[in-house]
N, C-alpha and C positions, 0 to 999 in steps of 0.2 A: 503357138504349137496345140493342136488340140486333143481330148479329149478318150481318151475309147469307153467305146457303150459300158466293157468292162469296168472299168476303173472301180476300185484304185484297187482288183485282183488282176492277173499275172496275162490271163483268161477269159472270158466265156468259159472254157472246157472250166474251170479252177473260180468262177463264180458261180453255176449253176450247182457245182460241189458243194461250195459254203454254204450254201441256199438249200438248201435240204439239207444236212446238218443244220442253220441254220432253228429252222421250221421245224424237227421234227425235235428238241432244244428244246424254245418255248412250250412246246406242246407239253412236256417234262416238265419247266420249270415254272410258269404261270403259270400261277393258284386263283386268278381272278377272272372269268370272261371280257371281254377284251371288244369294241370294235377297233381292225385293223383299216389304215386308212393313210393315201400317197398323196400328200399337197403338194400340190405344184406351186413352184418357187421361179425364178431365171437363173437359181444353178442346179437346176434339174430336182424330179421330183422326191420331198419329206418323204422319209416311212416312220407313224407316227401311230404307237397303243395305245388310245385310249377305256381308259376305265372310270367311274363311279356315277355319284347320278350326276341325269343332264342337268337339273337343278342346283347342285354344289357349284360355288368360286371354284373357277381354274387352277394347274396348278403342273406349268410343260418343269421335269425332269430332262435334265439334260446328263447325258450317261460324261464318266472321264474319257481320258482317250486312249483306243485302244479300245475303247467296251462300248455296247448298244442299248436301247430301250431291255431288254434281260436284265439287266448289271440290279435295275430296279426291284428285278419279284421276288428278293427279302422283302420288302417295306414295302406293297402295294399294299399289299390286302389292309395295310395301315391309313398309306399315305389315302387311295380312292375309298375307302370309308366317308375320307370330310368335306374331300375335293374332289372335282371332277379330273386326273389325272392324263396328260399330255403326255409324253412317255415313248422321246423323240431317238430316232439315228442320227448321230451325226453324222452332217454336210462330209464328201472327202475322209470319212470310215469305213471300220467294218461296218457291214450290218445291210437294208436296204435301204438308203436312202440313195439314189442317182446323185452322182458330179459332172454336171456339164460345163461347167465352163471350173475359169483354174483359179484358188484362194492363193493368197495372195499374202493379203495383210487382215491384221483382227479385224476391218474395217469389213471387208468381204464378207468376215461371218456375220459380223451387224446387223445387213444387209441384209443375207438369208435370214435370220431370227427374224429381223423385221415384216419381212416376205411374208415368211409362216405364220407368226401374229395376226400379221390382217387378211394371211387365207382362209385359219380359226375364226377371227373377229375376237381376236384375245387382245385386251389392251391391259398393261403395265398395272394397272389401279387395282381392275379385275382379278389377277394370279395373287397379288398381294397378299390382297384381305383372305387366301384362304391358310396365313400362315399361322392365324390367330389359333384358329380352327383345329388344330394338327396335339397342338396340345394334348384338347381334351380326349383325343381317342387311346381304346388300348388298342394290346395285341391280341391278333387273331387269335381264334380255337385254335387248341391242342391236337 
């Protein structure tokens, strides 16, 4: 079964309308400057918001179900002060990540994440180095 280019939306028009709303929401809600990038994988292009110092340890932020990278907006100021954050739109869910291959099992998601990490040249041990630094981060200015 082939996946339509507008998946998971019902049509290209619905997708485009959602993207316009999503982009306007991001402009209002995302409190720090970020680089927006589409990262190629065999499952489709993965949308990611990258913030924080380029030389800081990386921290990959995955959303919960039926959420996007914008779920991290309330915390991104503090997280990106200590880490180079990579806030991802989940494969096969709402958001800007495209899904061109069916996800049938957990292993499919793990392969997708491995490809995403490889494309950004991130490795597990590098991502884990950021966690202790988060304890020293304060609250954003009022």
